[in-house]
C-alpha positions as CSV (number, residue, x, y, z in Angstrom):
1,M,-9.7,0.0,26.6
2,T,-6.3,-1.4,27.5
3,E,-2.8,-0.5,25.8
4,V,-0.4,-3.2,24.9
5,R,3.1,-3.2,24.6
6,L,5.5,-5.5,23.4
7,V,9.1,-4.4,24.3
8,E,12.1,-6.3,22.3
9,V,10.0,-9.6,22.6
10,T,12.2,-12.5,21.4
11,K,10.8,-16.6,20.5
12,R,12.6,-19.1,19.2
13,F,11.3,-23.1,18.3
14,G,14.9,-25.0,18.2
15,D,17.0,-23.1,15.7
16,V,14.2,-20.8,14.1
17,I,13.7,-17.3,15.5
18,A,9.8,-17.4,15.1
19,V,9.9,-13.8,16.8
20,N,13.0,-11.4,16.3
21,H,13.2,-8.5,18.9
22,V,9.8,-7.3,18.1
23,T,8.9,-3.6,20.0
24,V,5.6,-2.1,19.2
25,T,2.9,-0.1,21.2
26,I,-1.2,-0.7,20.5
27,K,-3.1,2.0,21.8
28,H,-6.6,2.2,23.6
29,G,-9.0,1.3,21.9
30,E,-7.2,1.0,18.6
31,F,-7.5,-2.2,16.0
32,F,-4.2,-3.1,15.3
33,T,-3.6,-5.7,12.6
34,F,-0.3,-7.9,12.1
35,L,0.3,-8.6,8.5
36,G,2.8,-10.8,6.8
37,P,3.2,-14.0,4.8
38,S,3.0,-17.5,6.0
39,G,5.8,-18.0,8.8
40,C,6.8,-14.5,9.4
41,G,5.8,-14.9,12.9
42,K,2.3,-12.7,13.3
43,T,0.2,-15.7,14.9
44,T,3.9,-16.3,17.3
45,T,3.2,-12.7,18.1
46,L,0.0,-13.0,18.7
47,R,-0.3,-16.2,21.1
48,I,2.8,-14.4,22.6
49,I,0.1,-11.9,23.7
50,A,-2.9,-13.9,24.6
51,G,-0.4,-16.1,27.4
52,L,-0.7,-19.3,25.2
53,E,3.2,-18.7,24.5
54,F,6.0,-17.4,26.1
55,P,8.6,-14.8,25.2
56,D,12.8,-16.2,25.3
57,E,13.4,-12.7,25.8
58,G,11.4,-9.3,26.3
59,S,8.4,-7.9,28.1
60,V,4.4,-7.4,27.7
61,F,2.6,-5.0,29.3
62,F,-1.3,-4.3,29.4
63,D,-1.4,-0.4,30.5
64,D,1.7,-0.7,33.5
65,E,1.1,-3.9,34.1
66,D,3.9,-6.8,33.4
67,V,1.9,-9.7,31.8
68,T,4.7,-11.6,30.3
69,M,4.4,-14.6,32.4
70,K,1.0,-14.3,33.4
71,R,-1.8,-17.0,32.1
72,A,-4.1,-16.5,29.4
73,Y,-6.5,-16.7,31.8
74,E,-4.9,-13.6,34.0
75,R,-4.6,-11.3,31.5
76,K,-8.5,-11.2,30.8
77,A,-7.6,-11.2,26.8
78,A,-10.1,-13.1,24.7
79,M,-9.1,-14.8,21.6
80,V,-10.9,-16.1,18.3
81,F,-9.2,-19.0,16.2
82,Q,-9.5,-19.3,12.7
83,N,-10.9,-22.4,12.9
84,Y,-13.5,-21.1,15.3
85,A,-12.6,-24.0,18.2
86,L,-16.5,-24.2,18.8
87,W,-18.0,-27.4,21.1
88,P,-19.9,-29.2,18.7
89,H,-22.0,-30.9,21.5
90,M,-22.9,-27.6,23.0
91,S,-25.5,-25.3,22.0
92,V,-25.1,-22.3,20.9
93,F,-26.1,-20.3,24.6
94,D,-23.5,-23.3,26.2
95,N,-20.5,-22.2,24.0
96,V,-21.1,-18.8,24.4
97,A,-21.6,-19.4,27.8
98,Y,-18.7,-21.7,29.0
99,G,-16.5,-18.7,30.0
100,L,-19.1,-17.2,32.2
101,K,-19.7,-20.8,33.9
102,L,-15.8,-21.1,34.8
103,K,-16.3,-17.7,36.3
104,K,-18.9,-19.4,38.4
105,L,-21.4,-16.6,37.6
106,P,-25.0,-17.1,38.7
107,P,-27.1,-18.5,36.3
108,E,-29.6,-15.1,36.0
109,E,-26.2,-13.2,35.2
110,I,-25.1,-15.6,32.3
111,K,-28.2,-15.7,30.8
112,K,-28.6,-12.2,30.8
113,K,-25.2,-11.2,29.2
114,V,-25.3,-14.5,26.9
115,E,-28.2,-12.7,25.7
116,W,-26.4,-9.5,25.4
117,A,-23.7,-11.1,23.6
118,L,-26.3,-12.9,21.3
119,E,-28.1,-9.8,20.1
120,L,-25.1,-8.1,19.8
121,V,-23.2,-10.4,16.9
122,G,-26.8,-10.8,15.1
123,L,-27.7,-14.3,16.5
124,K,-30.5,-13.7,19.2
125,G,-32.9,-16.5,18.9
126,M,-30.6,-19.0,17.5
127,E,-28.8,-20.1,21.5
128,D,-30.6,-23.9,21.2
129,R,-29.4,-24.7,18.1
130,Y,-25.8,-26.8,17.3
131,P,-23.0,-25.5,15.1
132,T,-23.1,-28.1,12.8
133,Q,-26.9,-26.0,12.2
134,L,-25.0,-23.2,11.5
135,S,-23.5,-21.6,8.5
136,G,-19.6,-20.5,8.4
137,G,-20.6,-16.7,9.2
138,Q,-22.7,-17.6,11.8
139,Q,-20.3,-20.0,13.4
140,Q,-17.8,-16.6,13.5
141,R,-20.6,-14.9,14.9
142,V,-20.6,-17.7,18.0
143,A,-17.0,-17.8,18.6
144,L,-16.7,-13.8,18.4
145,A,-20.0,-13.8,21.3
146,R,-18.1,-16.2,23.4
147,A,-14.9,-13.6,23.3
148,I,-16.7,-11.0,23.8
149,V,-19.2,-12.1,26.5
150,V,-16.6,-12.7,29.1
151,E,-15.7,-8.5,28.5
152,P,-12.1,-8.7,27.8
153,R,-9.4,-6.1,28.3
154,V,-8.3,-7.3,24.7
155,L,-9.8,-9.0,21.8
156,L,-7.0,-10.9,19.6
157,L,-8.2,-12.3,16.5
158,D,-6.6,-14.8,14.7
159,E,-7.1,-15.2,10.9
160,P,-10.6,-15.1,11.8
161,L,-12.1,-15.0,8.1
162,S,-10.3,-17.4,6.2
163,N,-11.9,-19.9,6.4
164,L,-15.3,-18.3,4.7
165,D,-16.0,-17.3,0.9
166,A,-15.0,-14.3,-0.5
167,K,-18.5,-12.5,-0.5
168,L,-19.4,-13.5,3.7
169,R,-15.5,-12.2,4.3
170,L,-16.8,-9.0,2.9
171,K,-20.0,-9.3,4.8
172,M,-18.2,-10.3,7.6
173,R,-15.3,-7.7,8.0
174,E,-17.8,-5.3,8.3
175,E,-19.8,-6.4,11.2
176,L,-16.4,-6.6,12.9
177,K,-15.2,-3.5,12.2
178,T,-18.8,-2.1,13.3
179,L,-18.7,-4.4,16.7
180,Q,-15.5,-3.1,17.5
181,M,-16.0,0.6,17.3
182,K,-19.1,0.2,19.2
183,L,-17.5,-2.1,22.1
184,G,-14.7,0.3,22.3
185,I,-12.0,-2.4,22.7
186,T,-8.5,-3.0,21.8
187,A,-8.2,-5.7,18.9
188,I,-5.2,-7.0,17.4
189,Y,-5.7,-8.8,14.6
190,V,-3.4,-11.7,12.5
191,T,-3.9,-11.8,8.7
192,H,-1.6,-12.4,5.4
193,D,-5.1,-10.5,3.4
194,Q,-3.4,-7.5,2.7
195,E,-6.8,-6.0,1.7
196,E,-8.3,-7.2,5.2
197,A,-5.5,-5.5,6.9
198,M,-5.8,-2.0,4.8
199,S,-10.1,-2.0,5.6
200,L,-10.1,-3.1,9.1
201,S,-7.2,-1.3,10.4
202,D,-6.5,1.8,12.5
203,R,-3.2,0.7,12.2
204,I,-1.0,-2.3,10.5
205,A,2.4,-3.5,11.5
206,V,4.3,-5.5,8.1
207,M,6.0,-8.7,9.3
208,N,8.6,-10.4,7.8
209,A,11.1,-13.2,9.1
210,G,9.9,-11.9,12.5
211,K,10.7,-8.8,12.7
212,I,8.2,-5.6,12.2
213,M,9.4,-4.1,8.7
214,Q,7.0,-1.0,9.5
215,V,4.1,0.4,11.5
216,G,2.1,2.6,10.1
217,T,-2.0,3.7,9.0
218,P,-2.9,1.6,5.8
219,K,-2.2,4.9,3.4
220,E,0.7,5.0,5.2
221,V,2.0,1.5,4.9
222,Y,0.8,1.8,0.9
223,E,2.0,5.2,0.0
224,S,5.5,5.2,2.1
225,P,6.7,2.2,2.4
226,R,10.1,2.3,4.3
227,N,11.6,-0.6,2.6
228,L,11.6,-3.3,-0.3
229,F,9.7,-5.3,1.3
230,V,6.9,-3.1,2.4
231,A,6.5,-1.6,-1.1
232,T,6.5,-5.2,-2.7
233,F,4.2,-7.3,-0.5
234,I,1.5,-4.3,0.0
235,G,-0.6,-4.1,-2.8
236,K,0.3,-4.8,-6.5
237,S,3.5,-3.5,-8.4
238,T,5.8,-3.8,-10.6
239,A,9.7,-4.0,-9.7
240,V,11.9,-1.6,-12.6
241,M,15.7,-2.2,-11.8
242,G,18.6,0.0,-13.0
243,R,21.2,2.2,-11.9
244,A,21.5,6.0,-10.6
245,D,21.9,8.8,-12.9
246,E,20.5,12.1,-12.5
247,I,19.7,13.3,-8.3
248,V,18.4,16.5,-7.5
249,G,17.0,16.6,-4.1
250,D,14.8,13.7,-3.5
251,R,14.1,12.7,-7.0
252,A,16.5,10.7,-9.1
253,T,16.8,9.1,-12.3
254,I,17.5,5.7,-13.3
255,I,18.7,4.5,-16.2
256,T,17.4,0.7,-17.2
257,P,19.3,-2.0,-18.9
258,D,16.6,-1.0,-22.1
259,G,17.9,2.4,-22.0
260,F,14.8,4.0,-21.2
261,K,14.8,6.6,-18.1
262,L,12.5,6.6,-15.4
263,M,12.2,9.7,-12.7
264,G,10.9,8.8,-9.3
265,R,11.1,10.1,-5.8
266,V,13.8,8.3,-3.5
267,A,11.9,6.4,-0.2
268,T,11.9,8.5,2.7
269,G,15.3,7.6,4.6
270,Y,17.1,6.2,1.7
271,R,19.9,8.1,-0.8
272,L,20.7,6.8,-4.3
273,R,24.2,7.7,-5.3
274,R,25.1,7.8,-9.2
275,G,26.0,4.6,-10.5
276,E,24.4,2.9,-7.9
277,E,22.2,-0.2,-8.6
278,A,18.5,0.8,-7.6
279,V,14.7,-0.4,-8.1
280,A,11.8,1.5,-9.2
281,I,8.6,0.2,-7.3
282,I,5.5,1.0,-9.4
283,R,1.5,0.4,-8.8
284,P,-0.6,-0.3,-11.5
285,E,-3.1,2.4,-10.9
286,D,-0.6,5.0,-11.2
287,F,-0.9,5.0,-15.0
288,E,-2.7,7.2,-17.2
289,V,-3.0,7.0,-21.0
290,E,-3.6,10.9,-21.6
291,P,-0.5,13.0,-20.4
292,P,-1.2,14.5,-16.8
293,M,-0.3,18.3,-15.5
294,V,2.5,17.2,-13.1
295,D,5.6,15.6,-14.1
296,H,5.7,12.4,-15.7
297,N,7.6,9.4,-17.3
298,V,6.8,8.7,-20.8
299,I,6.2,4.9,-20.9
300,E,6.2,2.8,-24.2
301,G,5.6,-0.4,-24.8
302,V,3.5,-3.4,-26.7
303,V,0.8,-4.8,-25.1
304,E,1.4,-8.4,-24.2
305,I,-1.9,-9.1,-22.3
306,S,-5.4,-6.9,-22.0
307,M,-8.1,-8.0,-19.2
308,F,-11.3,-6.7,-18.8
309,L,-12.1,-6.6,-15.3
310,G,-14.6,-4.4,-14.7
311,P,-13.5,-0.6,-12.6
312,Y,-10.4,-0.8,-14.9
313,N,-8.5,-2.8,-17.9
314,R,-5.6,-4.4,-17.0
315,L,-2.8,-4.6,-19.5
316,K,0.7,-6.3,-19.5
317,V,3.3,-4.3,-21.5
318,R,6.2,-5.3,-22.2
319,T,8.9,-2.3,-22.9
320,G,12.2,-4.3,-23.9
321,K,12.8,-7.1,-21.3
322,Q,10.5,-5.6,-19.1
323,V,7.1,-6.3,-18.6
324,I,4.5,-3.8,-16.9
325,S,1.4,-4.3,-15.2
326,A,-1.3,-1.0,-15.6
327,Y,-5.0,-0.6,-15.2
328,V,-6.8,1.7,-17.3
329,D,-9.8,3.4,-18.1
330,P,-11.8,0.2,-18.9
331,D,-13.8,2.3,-22.0
332,I,-10.8,1.9,-23.5
333,S,-9.6,-0.9,-25.4
334,F,-6.4,-2.4,-26.3
335,K,-5.5,-5.3,-28.5
336,Q,-2.7,-8.0,-27.7
337,G,0.2,-6.8,-29.7
338,E,-0.9,-3.3,-30.1
339,R,1.9,-0.4,-29.3
340,V,1.0,1.8,-26.5
341,R,2.5,4.8,-24.5
342,L,1.5,5.2,-21.0
343,Y,2.1,8.2,-18.7
344,I,3.2,8.0,-15.0
345,P,3.6,10.7,-12.7
346,V,7.2,11.2,-11.1
347,D,5.9,11.0,-7.3
348,D,4.1,8.1,-8.0
349,V,7.4,6.5,-8.7
350,I,9.3,5.3,-5.4
351,L,13.2,4.3,-6.0
352,F,14.7,2.3,-3.2
353,P,18.9,1.2,-3.5
354,A,19.5,-2.5,-5.0
355,E,20.9,-4.0,-1.7
356,G,19.0,-6.6,-0.6
357,W,16.7,-7.2,-3.4
358,E,17.8,-10.4,-3.3
359,Y,16.1,-11.0,-0.3
360,I,12.8,-9.9,-1.3
361,A,10.2,-12.5,-2.6
362,Y,9.2,-11.6,-5.9
363,E,5.9,-13.4,-5.9
364,A,5.2,-10.7,-4.5
365,V,5.4,-8.6,-7.1
366,A,2.3,-8.7,-9.7
């Protein structure tokens, strides 16, 4: 198992800063994910770790070894690409054995290692097939087998499940996590899919505009976002604008332009001042239709949309100029135009100063 450290890593492409002074430590045997929107720098960061790109500034370490300017093959890192990058004219066996043949290992040792890798990914007996004879999931397993057969220090995965259909993607997530835990290898993953990142990762680095916005466990980045970008990018949420009014300790009340009051907890590391513009972030799953026993807000409005989605009903509720998304018990039906009263615990509402809100991607807010 290998620890990977990036220290002030920066990469430019012309006038574009793709990776902007990134510093992060990925622990031994950790499943670590770089998560962010398209163009945020996550794949470039992964390619720098792999040795496929070299940083303009900063350093990359594998344990205590400085590998910043070493070639990919010198780092003993293996990468699984989004498009699998299998050779169509080669059999499954030859695709997996390719890296071992470059090392000039004896044929018997190559055979033994390839059989081990294929059995590990559930493809034993398919050695003589060609990529065009395999399903998307099987091709992905071949790419994984080719990566792990060389026994890399670090396994790198660049959106490897994005080309699979939804059902197969869920199955491959479980298989990938099980495989990583079985091997005990340090794995670094790149994705824009929040659910994928949350389900697979020990820790997540949320990126935007080349910078790391927050590093933490899935629970930490979801429940305790460090800034407005993370709060709106991770999960579904409604942003409610207002001005700070009463402030007591780490709790504050904002008054919206429609005149209703909303109390919440001020995000860790921030302060609100009375009269300051603020943003309240509300998760749809935190709403209740009965008053909870804890301190709570009451939100009244008119149902614009009610959709049955199996585990819950999704409501769009208009309160004046604001539309709020809420998930409620699927056994409770609501009609369009019906007035409803919803409740949300105070501590489930996260308050941020509104400074910088104009730079947040509004499409991240559902």
